[in-house]
C-alpha positions in Angstrom: 0.0 0.0 0.0 1.2 3.5 -0.8 1.8 5.9 2.1 -1.1 8.4 2.8 -3.6 6.1 1.0 -6.0 3.7 2.8 -6.0 1.0 0.2 -4.8 0.0 -3.3 -7.5 0.0 -5.9 -8.0 -1.1 -9.5 -10.7 0.3 -11.7 -12.7 -1.8 -14.1 -14.7 -0.3 -17.0 -16.7 -1.9 -19.8 -19.0 -1.1 -22.7 -20.8 -3.6 -24.8 -20.5 -2.6 -28.4 -17.8 -1.3 -30.8 -20.1 1.6 -31.6 -20.1 2.7 -28.0 -16.3 2.3 -28.0 -15.7 4.3 -31.1 -18.4 7.0 -30.9 -19.2 7.4 -27.3 -17.3 8.3 -24.1 -18.7 5.6 -21.9 -15.4 4.2 -20.8 -14.0 7.6 -20.0 -17.1 8.7 -18.1 -17.0 5.5 -16.0 -13.3 5.9 -15.3 -13.9 9.6 -14.2 -16.6 8.6 -11.7 -14.5 5.7 -10.4 -11.5 7.9 -9.9 -13.6 10.5 -8.0 -14.9 7.7 -5.8 -11.3 6.5 -5.1 -10.3 10.1 -4.2 -13.1 10.3 -1.7 -12.1 7.0 -0.1 -8.3 7.9 -0.3 -7.6 4.8 -2.5 -4.5 4.6 -4.6 -5.4 3.7 -8.2 -2.8 1.2 -9.3 -4.3 0.5 -12.7 -7.3 0.8 -14.9 -8.7 -2.2 -16.8 -10.9 -1.5 -19.8 -13.0 -4.0 -21.8 -14.4 -2.2 -24.8 -16.9 -4.0 -27.0 -17.6 -7.0 -24.8 -21.0 -8.0 -23.7 -21.9 -8.1 -20.0 -23.1 -11.7 -20.4 -19.5 -12.9 -21.1 -17.3 -14.1 -18.3 -14.0 -14.4 -20.2 -13.0 -10.9 -21.2 -9.4 -9.9 -21.9 -9.1 -7.0 -19.5 -11.0 -8.8 -16.7 -8.7 -11.8 -16.9 -5.7 -9.5 -16.9 -7.1 -7.8 -13.8 -7.2 -11.1 -12.0 -3.6 -11.8 -12.8 -2.7 -8.3 -11.5 -4.5 -8.9 -8.2 -2.7 -12.3 -7.8 0.7 -10.5 -8.0 -0.2 -7.9 -5.3 1.1 -8.3 -1.7 -1.8 -6.4 -0.2 -5.6 -6.9 -0.6 -7.0 -4.9 -3.5 -10.3 -3.0 -3.9 -11.9 -3.5 -7.3 -13.9 -0.3 -8.2 -16.5 -0.2 -11.0 -19.2 2.3 -11.8 -22.1 -0.1 -11.4 -22.7 -3.8 -11.0 -23.9 -4.1 -14.6 -20.5 -2.9 -15.8 -19.0 -5.9 -14.1 -21.6 -8.3 -15.3 -25.2 -8.5 -16.7 -25.5 -12.2 -16.4 -26.3 -14.2 -13.2 -24.0 -17.1 -14.0 -21.0 -14.9 -15.1 -21.6 -12.5 -12.2 -21.5 -15.4 -9.7 -18.2 -16.6 -11.0 -16.8 -13.1 -10.9 -17.6 -12.4 -7.3 -16.1 -15.8 -6.4 -12.9 -14.9 -8.2 -12.6 -11.6 -6.2 -13.5 -13.1 -2.8 -11.1 -16.0 -3.3 -8.3 -13.4 -3.9 -9.3 -11.3 -0.9 -10.4 -8.4 -3.1 -13.3 -6.2 -2.2 -15.8 -4.9 -4.6 -16.9 -1.3 -4.3 -18.4 1.5 -6.5 -19.8 5.0 -6.5 -23.4 3.8 -7.1 -23.5 0.6 -5.0 -22.2 -1.0 -1.9 -21.4 -4.7 -1.9 -21.1 -6.6 1.4 -19.9 -10.1 1.9 -22.9 -11.1 3.9 -26.1 -13.1 3.3 -28.0 -9.8 2.8 -25.2 -8.3 0.6 -25.2 -11.4 -1.6 -29.0 -11.2 -2.0 -28.7 -7.6 -3.2 -25.9 -8.5 -5.5 -27.7 -11.4 -7.1 -30.8 -9.2 -7.4 -28.9 -6.6 -9.4 -27.4 -9.3 -11.6 -30.9 -10.7 -12.2 -32.2 -7.2 -13.2 -29.2 -6.6 -15.4 -29.7 -9.9 -17.2 -33.4 -9.1 -17.6 -32.7 -5.7 -19.2 -30.0 -7.2 -21.4 -32.3 -10.0 -22.7 -35.3 -7.6 -23.0 -33.2 -5.1 -25.1 -31.9 -7.9 -27.3 -35.5 -9.1 -27.9 -36.6 -5.6 -28.8 -33.7 -5.2 -31.2 -34.4 -8.5 -32.8 -38.1 -7.7 -33.2 -37.2 -4.3 -34.9 -34.8 -5.9 -37.2 -37.3 -8.6 -38.2 -40.0 -6.0 -38.8 -37.7 -4.1 -41.1 -36.8 -7.3 -43.0 -40.5 -8.1 -43.3 -41.0 -4.6 -44.8 -38.4 -5.3 -47.5 -35.3 -3.6 -46.1 -32.0 -5.2 -45.3 -31.5 -4.2 -41.7 -28.8 -6.6 -40.6 -25.3 -7.5 -41.9 -24.5 -4.3 -43.7 -24.2 -4.0 -47.5 -23.6 -7.0 -49.7 -20.7 -6.8 -52.1 -21.6 -4.5 -55.0 -24.0 -2.3 -53.1 -23.7 0.8 -51.0 -25.9 2.6 -48.4 -28.3 5.3 -49.3 -29.7 8.1 -47.1 -32.6 5.8 -46.1 -31.8 3.3 -43.4 -31.7 -0.3 -44.7 -32.0 0.7 -48.3 -29.0 0.0 -50.5 -28.2 0.7 -54.1 -25.8 -0.8 -56.7 -22.2 0.3 -56.3 -20.7 0.7 -59.8 -18.5 -0.6 -61.4 -18.4 -3.4 -58.8 -22.1 -4.2 -59.2 -21.5 -4.8 -63.0 -18.8 -7.4 -62.3 -20.9 -9.1 -59.6 -23.7 -9.4 -62.1 -21.3 -10.8 -64.7 -19.9 -13.6 -62.4 -23.4 -14.4 -61.0 -24.7 -14.9 -64.6 -21.5 -16.7 -65.5 -22.0 -19.2 -62.6 -25.6 -19.7 -63.5 -24.8 -20.5 -67.1 -21.7 -22.6 -66.3 -19.1 -20.1 -67.7 -17.3 -20.2 -64.4 -16.4 -23.8 -63.3 -15.4 -23.0 -59.8 -15.7 -20.5 -57.0 -12.0 -19.8 -57.4 -12.5 -18.8 -61.0 -15.2 -16.3 -59.9 -12.9 -14.9 -57.1 -10.0 -14.6 -59.5 -12.1 -12.7 -62.0 -13.4 -10.3 -59.4 -10.1 -9.7 -57.7 -8.4 -9.1 -61.1 -10.2 -5.7 -61.4 -8.5 -4.5 -58.2 -11.6 -2.5 -57.1 -11.0 -0.2 -54.1 -13.2 -0.7 -51.1 -15.8 1.9 -50.2 -14.7 4.4 -47.6 -17.5 3.5 -45.3 -16.2 -0.1 -45.2 -13.1 0.9 -43.3 -14.4 0.4 -39.8 -13.5 -1.5 -36.6 -10.0 -2.3 -37.8 -7.6 -1.3 -34.9 -4.8 -0.3 -37.2 -4.6 1.4 -40.5 -2.1 -1.3 -41.5 -4.7 -4.0 -41.2 -7.2 -2.2 -43.4 -7.7 -3.8 -46.8 -7.7 -1.1 -49.5 -9.1 -3.3 -52.3 -11.9 -5.9 -52.6 -10.3 -9.4 -52.1 -12.4 -12.6 -51.9 -11.4 -16.2 -52.0 -13.5 -19.0 -53.4 -15.2 -19.8 -50.1 -16.2 -16.2 -49.5 -17.5 -16.0 -53.1 -19.8 -18.9 -52.3 -21.0 -17.4 -49.0 -21.0 -13.7 -49.7 -22.0 -13.6 -53.4 -23.7 -16.8 -54.4 -25.3 -17.1 -50.9 -26.9 -13.7 -51.5 -28.3 -14.5 -54.9 -31.9 -13.7 -53.8 -30.8 -10.2 -52.7 -29.1 -9.6 -56.0 -32.4 -10.6 -57.7 -34.3 -8.0 -55.6 -35.5 -10.2 -52.7 -35.2 -10.1 -48.9 -35.1 -13.1 -46.7 -33.5 -14.3 -43.4 -33.8 -17.9 -42.2 -32.4 -17.1 -38.7 -35.2 -14.6 -38.1 -37.8 -16.7 -39.9 -38.4 -14.1 -42.5 -39.5 -15.8 -45.7 -38.5 -14.5 -49.2 -40.2 -11.4 -50.3 -39.6 -8.5 -52.7 -37.2 -5.9 -51.4 -37.1 -2.1 -52.0 -33.6 -2.2 -53.5 -32.7 -2.4 -57.1 -32.0 -5.9 -58.5 -28.9 -6.5 -60.7 -29.8 -10.1 -61.9 -33.0 -11.7 -63.1 -35.1 -14.1 -61.2 -34.1 -16.9 -63.7 -30.5 -16.3 -63.0 -31.2 -16.5 -59.2 -33.1 -19.8 -59.8 -30.3 -21.3 -61.9 -27.7 -20.4 -59.3 -29.7 -22.1 -56.5 -30.2 -25.2 -58.7 -26.4 -25.4 -59.3 -25.7 -24.9 -55.5 -28.1 -27.8 -54.8 -26.2 -30.0 -57.3 -28.9 -30.0 -60.0 -27.6 -30.4 -63.6 -28.2 -27.4 -65.9 -27.6 -26.9 -69.7 -23.9 -26.4 -70.2 -22.7 -23.0 -71.3 -21.2 -23.5 -74.7 -18.9 -20.5 -75.2 -16.4 -21.4 -77.9 -13.2 -21.2 -75.9 -11.3 -23.4 -78.3 -10.3 -20.3 -80.4 -8.8 -18.8 -77.2 -7.6 -22.0 -75.5 -7.0 -24.6 -78.2 -4.8 -26.7 -75.8 -7.2 -26.8 -72.9 -7.2 -30.3 -71.4 -4.5 -31.4 -73.8 -1.4 -29.8 -72.3 -0.3 -31.3 -68.9 1.0 -29.8 -65.8 4.8 -30.1 -65.5 4.5 -30.9 -61.8 1.6 -33.4 -61.5 1.1 -34.4 -65.2 -2.7 -33.7 -65.0 -4.5 -31.9 -67.9 -4.5 -28.1 -67.4 -7.5 -25.9 -67.3 -7.9 -22.4 -68.8 -9.9 -19.3 -68.2 -10.0 -15.5 -68.5 -8.9 -13.2 -65.6 -9.8 -9.6 -65.4 -6.9 -7.2 -65.5 -6.9 -3.4 -64.9 -8.1 -2.6 -68.4 -9.1 -5.9 -70.0 -9.3 -9.7 -69.6 -6.4 -11.9 -70.0 -6.5 -15.7 -70.7 -4.1 -18.2 -69.3 -3.7 -21.9 -68.5 -3.4 -23.3 -65.0 -3.4 -26.5 -63.1 -6.4 -27.3 -60.9 -5.3 -30.6 -59.4 -6.1 -30.5 -55.6 -2.7 -31.8 -54.4 -0.5 -30.0 -56.9 2.0 -27.4 -55.7 1.3 -25.4 -58.8 -2.5 -25.3 -58.4 -4.0 -22.1 -59.7 -0.5 -20.8 -60.6 
């Protein structure tokens, strides 16, 4: 313990969402109130632990676990100060574990808006506040879910942000095609429906070849500018999920299985036809469709005739979009070949 102070304290602050973390001052205001409380109690603030963007229902949070390690390394008992019980936890099970963690380490829990006592009466009040916190959290989540579902039922995409090739408008939940990306998305969707593209990797390679920049509003939540991707980059699996999986949306429809919202017309502009959407869904289900018969022999006369120098399998061929035009090339598609897709 530091001279002239009555106890050593640590401050714990938390907000639930990244939006609160980036746009609000919740963490700072909590810390300010806790520091004022420590001054009034003559506590020495050894450290502040901050969990930004973590739900109160979670037990394992990085800053909280770090705080436990810090307490373990102290010679004296520590006072844990938080603004309110719901900042510590908004879940009965998690909150029960937390108070056991603190008590087993000899730490006391205090705050400017509550008083916790390690007594039968104090534990009853603590559990009551946890129960109320959990009720409010679950009630808020239900209200948000109902509002999202209502917007979806009215034909607006209100969850998940914009799909690739669309951008926001001034109206909440209403998106519009984002050119020139939307034109290429339309091309690869139609190409998959007709069989022009033989694999998800072909589709990804075609899209990535245009080197489209990401929209400015997509640069969010990344903690460092170095981690921000400046261009649209998708692999085969992401093409399947983010583009082919959203074929109904590209055809002008809205649906959400998780929220039990059946398919219905949306208010956004479609970029593919209903027939294209139907053919895509048939191909994804494994149904056979008429083969796309583009005469590639004039461009790739050696397709399936020349063999890979590494694995001796016949080589495939396709076009890849460059900055100004498409380029054709041969490549190996054998799963175990070291030269696959090269």
